[in-house]
N, C-alpha and C positions, 0 to 999 in steps of 0.2 A: 647551273642545273636545278629545275625547280621538281617541287614534292609536290604530289597528288595528295588531295584530300578526300577519302571516300567513304561512301556511309560503310561504316562498320555492321557485323553480326548484330540484330534486333532482338533476336531472343526465339523462343520456339512458337512456330506458327505466325510469326510475323516477319512479311516479306518485301514491306515496303513503308515509306514514313510521307510527311508532310516536312517540307524545311520552314520552320518557324524562324527565330531571331538570328543573326549575324552578328557576333558582338565585335567585328573587327571590320572596317573596311578596306578596300582596294588601297593599297600604300601604307596601311599600318604595319608596324612592327610587331612582330609573334615570337612568343618564348615556346619552346619546346613543351607539350603537355598543357599548354594553356587552355582552355577550354573557347573555342572560334566560334561554332554554331550548335543550336539548338534544334535538333530534328523531336516530330511528333508521330507518337506511333498511334494504336488503337489502343494502348494500355499504360503506356509510360512516355515522358517526355526524356531524351537522351542528350546530353551535351554531347560534343563529339572532341576530341580534345587534339592539338594542332599535333601530328608525329614530328615534324623540326622545329627549328628556329629559323626565320629569314623573316620574308615579306610577306603579305598578301597580295599576289600579284594578280589575280585571276577570281571572280565568282562566277560559278558554270552554274548552279542551281539557286534561282531566287528564291526569297521568303514566300509560301504558298504553293511552290512548286512542290509535286510527289514525285520521289526518288525510289529506286529499288534498291536491293541488294548489292554494295560494289559499286553503286552510279559515282559518278566523278563528281564534286560538289564545287570543287575552287582548287588554286595551285598556291603555291608558296615558294616565292624566290630564294634563291639564297644572298644575304646583305638586304642593302637598301638599292634605291634608284628602281623598285620594278614598278612603280606607279605607272610608267611608260605602258603597260600592258592592259590597261584599263579601257582605252577607247577599243582595242580590240576582243576583249571580254564583252562589249557593248555591242559588239555586230555579232556574236554569237549566241547571245542571249535566246533571240527570236526564234533559232532553229530545233531548241530541245520542244521550247514551250508549242509550237505549231505542232510537233509531232507528236505531243502527249494528247490533244484530243482524239484525233485520228485513230492513235492506238488505243485509244480507251472506248471507242464507236465501236469498235470491231466484234470484241464479244459478245455485246447482247444483238447484234445482227447475223452472226453465225450461226446465235442458238436460238432464234425466234422460231426456224419450225419445231422445235423440241416442245413449244409451250402446250402445243395439241395433245401429246401423249397424256396416257390413261393410266399408266403406269408410275407410283412412284419410285424415288433413289432406291435401290437396296438399300438395307442397314448399315452395312459396311461403308459403301459409298455418302450413305447421308451423313455418317458421322464424320469423315475424309470432309464433306462442304462443310460441314460446321466450323472445324476445326481452321479450315482455309478463309473460310468468312466471305464464301462462295454461294451464289444460288444455282439451282437445279438447272434451271432456265439457259444457263451460258455455258453446257457442256451436252455435245454430242452424244446419245447413249446409244448403246450397241446390243442391247440386250432387248429381250423381246418387247414386241410394241413402242421400241424407244426406250426401255427402262436405262438408268443410267446404273453401272455399273463400278465398282471399285477400280477396275483397269481404266474407264472413260477420266475417272478424278484426277489419277496420277499423272496419266498424261496429258490434261486441262492445265495441271500445275506446272507440269513439266514446260510446257509452250507458254509461261509467264502469264495464264491467264489470271486476272484479280477482279478481286468485288466492284462492281457497279458502283463505286461509292457518292460518284457526281449525280448519279440519277435517284439516288432514295432522296436526300435533301429535296431535289426537284419536285417529289411526290409529296414530301410532305408539305412543302411550302405552296405548293397550287391553291390558289384563292381567287376570290373574285375580285376584281379593278377597285381598289379602294376610290374615295370623291377626292378629286383633286387639291380639297383644304386639306385633307387627311395627310396624304402622300405625302407630302412636302414636307412635313412634321413625323415621317416614321423613318427610321432607319435600320438597314437591312446589312445584315452582318452574316457571312459567311458560319456556319457550325465547324468547332473545330474534330478533328478528326476522334479525339475522345469523344465529345459530346456526340456525335456524328454512332460511334460502336454502343454507349450506353442507350441513344434511343432505341438501334437495333435489336442488341442482347436483350433490353426490358421485353421488346415487341414480341420477339419471338420467344421467349420464357412462354409469355400469357397464351400464344401461337400454339405451343407443343405442348405443355403441360396441362394436366388437370387439377390445376389450379385452388385449394382452397384454405381457409385461413379460421384458426380455433383461437380463443381467447380466454385468457383467466387474469385474474390480480393477483398482486402479491405483498403482503404487508412487510413492509423495508425497513419496521422498525427492529429489528433483532441486528441487520449487517450495519445499519447507520451506526447504531450504538456500538458496534465493535469495530466499526472505523473510528467513531469519534475516539475511542478509548485508546487506540494505539496507533492511530496515523503518526503523531508525532517519533513515537520509538521506532516504528516501521521507515517513515523517510530518513530518520538520522541512521539507521543498519545498513538500509537498500540501496538508498540515495534515488529513491523515488516516488513520487505521493500513493499514497494508498488511496484508488479509486472503485466506483463500481463496477469496471470493467473485469478487472481480475474475478470477483466473485461468479458475476455471471457465466464468465467463458469456461470457471470451476465446474460452475453448475450445470452449464451445458454438455462438457464432455463426461459427466458424470450420467447421465439422463443418455447421452448417444450408446455409451456402451451398454447400457438397458436395451434401450429401441436403436438396433443396428440400421433398420432399415431408413429412418430418418439422416443418416450416414451415408448412404448407399446412392447408386445411379444407374440409370436404365441405359443400357448399349443395345441397342437395336431391340431382339428380342431377350436378351442378356439384362439380370442383376448385378452389376459390380458392388459387392460389400468392403470397405474399407477398413480394415483393421489398425484402424490411427483415425486421429482427428488432429486435421488444420483446420483451426477456425480462421474465417475471413472477417475480418473486422471494416465495416465501412467508415469511410473518411470521407468528407466533406471539403474539399479545396476550391481556390478560385476558378477551377479551370473545370471541375464537375464532381461526380462520385466515383472515387477509386476504392479497390477491395483488397488492400496488401492480407496479406498470411501470417499468423501465427504458426508453425508448423509443429507439428507432434506437441500441441497444447496439455492432452490428456497426461505427457508425463511431466509437467511442467508444474513449478507450485506458483501459490497467487503473486509472490515477490517476481517470479522470473516473467511471467504473462504480463504482468504491470509495466516492467523493466522494453519488453519487446514491444507491446502496444507503443510505451512511449517512444521508442526507437522509430518505427514502422510511421507513426504519428505524424510528427517530425519530418520524417523524410517524404513524405505524402505532402506537406504543406509548401516543402522547399523545393518539391517537384524532383526531389533525387532517388524515389523508387527505382528499385530494379526490376528486371523481369521476373528472377527468381522469388523476390518478395509477392508479385503480384498471383503466381502461378499454384495450381494442386489446393486450392482450397477444397473442403468436403461438408460446411456448413458454413453458414454466415451469422452474423449480431448486427444489427442496425438499432443506432441510438437516436432515436426522432427527439426525444426527451432532453438532449443539448439543445433543441430550438425550440423546445415549449410545446411540442407536437403531447397531446394528450389521449390521441388512439391514431390508428392507421392501420393498414393490412399492407403488409412490405410484398413486392413480387420477387421470386424466385431468382437467384443468382446461378443460371443454368449453367453446369447439367445437375447441379444439385437440386436435393430432395426436399432442404429445408431451411428456411431463412428466419431466427428470432426478431422481433419487433420491439424492443424497449421504448419505453415512452416516460412522460414525465412524472415526478413525485409529487404527490398533490396529499394533503391532510385531507380525511374523507372520514365522515360517520360510518361506524362497522358496528356489528352486532356482532359480540364476544361474551360466552358464557350468558347470556340472558341480557346482558347491558350496551347499550349505545357506546360506544367509545369514539375517539378521534384518534384516527392511526393514519400513518404516510403510508400510502396506498399508490401503487404503482400498476397499469394495465401491463399484458403484456402479449403478444399476438405472433402467434407460430402459422407462416405459413408454409404448406406444404403440398407435393406431388400426389395427388390422389392414385396416380396408376400404382403407384407403387408403396404407399404409406396407406395405411387404413384409418378411418377415425379414431380407431379405438388405440391405435399406438402413439398417434399425433396426441390425444388428449391425455395420456397417461404420457407421456413426455415431456408436454408442459405443467402438468403437474408435479411431475419429478424435481421440474427447474424450481418451483413455487416452494416444494418442500423445503431443498437445501437451501435456499435464500432464506425462507424464514426460520431455519434450524442451521446455522450456519457451520455447528459442528461438525455438522453430517459430512462438509466438503472436506475438513481436517485429519476425521476420523475416515473419512473412503466409504460410508456407508450411503 
């Protein structure tokens, strides 16, 4: 009797994935709960464990194919000798592959008449459209002058309409033909789902938010001195190195409590204020930028923050982040300084209203008490949504972060 390998639940708002690497070939022996195939979603990479021991008798979904929740990936036969099913599997492969483009092509065709509507989606429906990574052009609006309502989006989701992922990269890749001598030396690689999602979300943030960036600089002498003095004792007691992210995260949570608009988000015509601080920490991986979240960072000590950041960073590099690790952030910190960046303007991580950019620590001459001295300085950049955060609030937020870092005792005393 064969055991089916199916796509598991992928997490909130994730309805499909791309088949990545199969760790086994047809005919290979498999142990129960052994990772057998890798699925790549818009947010994380998931390893699917074998539901039973046996032999991989059939691979239905090949690497690169898009599959939905519960879709059949392959089958496991009891014991050995199931490799004979491989030819049958090969004959079945073209069917789902051929059906996928047709299914993907239908939503844009059906939605084409809606591109002429002059009415934007209703606020509630716009939120649902964003959560499901859809486009208003894919949905038939039943409201006045073709406006897309909440019920229209729910109906579209129920029908299984998905984001036109294949169309977006095609638009980005549109280019003039390359000379023949150059084309032979070019390499064209399909964007991963994660990279497509990064590209879409960053561009959506620019198109939606009234994004503005304010800058300041911080003297890192006090933090560096404190870190140098206690790093060995800290690591011995807590089992984790004392870095800079613990100080920055703590400084950010203090500032967010004073300036709650920076920790809020816009939902239609309403502002949602968060009475908690879930701080996202941007981590670069070989597959792209991911932002795992330190939940309730305002309730943690610097040691607890460092431990959690260490755990999330390792999971990100190993491709082992869970959906829960990626969701719910209210503010983001991005550290371009680890790559040598001296100054940059970070892009918002929508729907958040603020992101802090850290940069390289560099010795620079500064005037202190009427004298020019050399100090380790870092530029800070706060990008914020000007629709909800006023300039005064943004500047005050950055000043509070600066004050906390230049006098880190304030973090301990909660000042």
